[in-house]
N, C-alpha and C positions, 0 to 999 in steps of 0.2 A: 099586614100593616107595614108602613114605612116610617123610618125615623131619620131625620136629617142630622148631619154632623155639626158639631160645634166648631166654629172657626175662630181664629185669633189673628189679628193684624196689628202691627206696630210700625209707625213711621216716625222717624226723628229727623228734624230739619234744622240745620245750623248754618249760620252765615257770619263770616268774620268781618264784614264791612262795618265801618264805624256806626252807621245809622240803621243797621239791619241785623238782627239776631233773634233766633226763636227756636222753639221745638214743638212738635206735635206728637202726641201719644194716644193710642187708641186700642181698645179691646172690643171686639164685636162678635158675640155668639149669635148663632142663627139656628133655630129649631123648628121642625114641623113634624106632624104625625097624622096619618090617615087612618080613620076608623072605617073599615069596610070599603065599599066602593063609592060611597056618596059624600062622606063628611071628612073635611080636612081642617085641622087647626094648626096654628103656628105663630111664630113671632120672631122678632130680632131686636136686639138691644145693643146700643153703642155707648160705651163710657170713654170719653176722650178729654184731653186737655190741649189747649193751644196757648202757648206762652211766648212772649218775646217783646220786641220793640219795633217791629218792622211795619206797622200800620200807624199812620199819623193822623187819621181822621175818623169820623164816625163810620159805622158799618155800611151805611148806604152809599158812601163815597169812595170806599176802597183805600188804596195806598198811592202815594206819589213821592217822587224824589225830593230830598231836602235841598233847598236853595239857600244861599247866603249862610254857610255853616258857622261863620264867626258870630252870627246873631242868634244862633239856635244851639245852645248847649244840650247835648244828648241827655244830660241828667234830668232836665226838666222838659225839654221839647219832645223827647222820645223816651219816656220812663218805661221801665220794664213792668210787665204785668200780664194778666190774662187778656187776650185780644178779643175783638168783637165777635170773631168766629168761634169762640170757645163756648160751645153748647154742650155742657157736661153730660147730660143724659138725653138719649133719644130712644124711644120705645115704640114699637109697632106690634100689635096683637091682632090676629085676624082669624076668621072662621069662614069656611065656604061649604055650602051644601048643595049638591046636585039634586034638586027636588024632583025634577022630571027629566027622563031621558028615553026618547023613543026614536024610531028610524027617521021621523020627520020633524020632531020638535024637542027642544031641550030648555030647561029653566034652571038657572043657578042663582041662589041667594047668598049674599056675603055681607059681612060686617067687618069694619076695620076700626080699631081704637088706636089713636096716636097720641104721643106726648113728646114735647120738645122743651127742654129747660131753657131758662132765660139767658140772655147774652149780657156780658159785663159792659159797664160804661162808667165814665167818671165826669166830673164837672170841670170844664175848661173854657177858655175864651180865645178867639183868634184875633182879638183887637187889644192886646196888651202893648202899651207904648214901650219900645225897647231902644230906640235910637239914642236917647240921652245917656245910656249906660254902656254903649259899645263904641270904641274908637274905630272909625271907618278905615278899613285897610286899603281903600282905593276905588270903591264902587262909584260909578257916575251917579247912580240913583239908588242909594242904600234904602233898605226897608225901614219903615217907621214903626210897624207893628209886628208882633209875632204871636204864636200860639203858646199859651201857658196854662198848665193844669193847676187846679185848686184842690184837687183830691188825687188819690191814687187812680190810675186809669181803669182799675177794676173795683172801685169802691162800692159800686151798686150793681144790681142785676135787674133786667127787665123781667116781666112776669113769664112764668112757664105757660106753654100753649098746649091745650089738649082738645081733641075733637073725636066725635064718633061719626063714622060714615057708613051709609047703607047703599047697597047696589043690587040690581037685578040684571041678569043677562039672559035674554031670550035668543034662542038659536032656532032658525028656520032652515030646514034642509030640503032643497028643491032641485031635482034634476042634476045631482052631483055638485050643486053649489050650496054654500052655507051663508046665511044672512044673520048678522048679529045686531041686536038692539040692546043698549046698555044704559038704562036710566040710573042716575046716581044722585044721592042726597048727601051733601057734605055738612059736617058740623050740626048734626041733628038737634042737639041741645043748646045751640047758639052760645057756646062758650066764647068769652071775650077776654082779651088781655092787652096790656100796654106793651108794644114791641119797639117803639121808636120815640123815647122820651125826648123832649126839647125844652 
């Protein structure tokens, strides 16, 4: 039998710029065990935190530089909190069984169970009138609107996502060549979740 080692990773990211600061912390153990010659089970788990101010939009749009800084106070335009990429828990468990293994044919059956926790988000608007409240320092065309949060940036979280996947791998060995056929069924139990609220 074989036992995999437990791994540990930590990454800390800091940025001293006015509109960008954050940190990422992660612990990720990974284990596997083989029972005899045919059955292997294993899994990996990641616990992580992504915190900061360096993303200004929703998770599907990424980050962009801040323009017109006089109209965008970091206290409300870029509040600190858990960022959209903060998926606190990630778990993968798997089992693989070499059901058939001959000189000309092989068949492997496998199952994978996955879980990914939800992403944080908050309520905000990109169309909050700001021009009456800021003295124009000299812009030819100053902005009229800005983004303003009505809650903490991590006030809510989307649903966690889980799925069960099944796979079969057929191996055909002919004249020194190997041909693989790998049918796969994902999300067998049709689990559903809200991942991008609007």
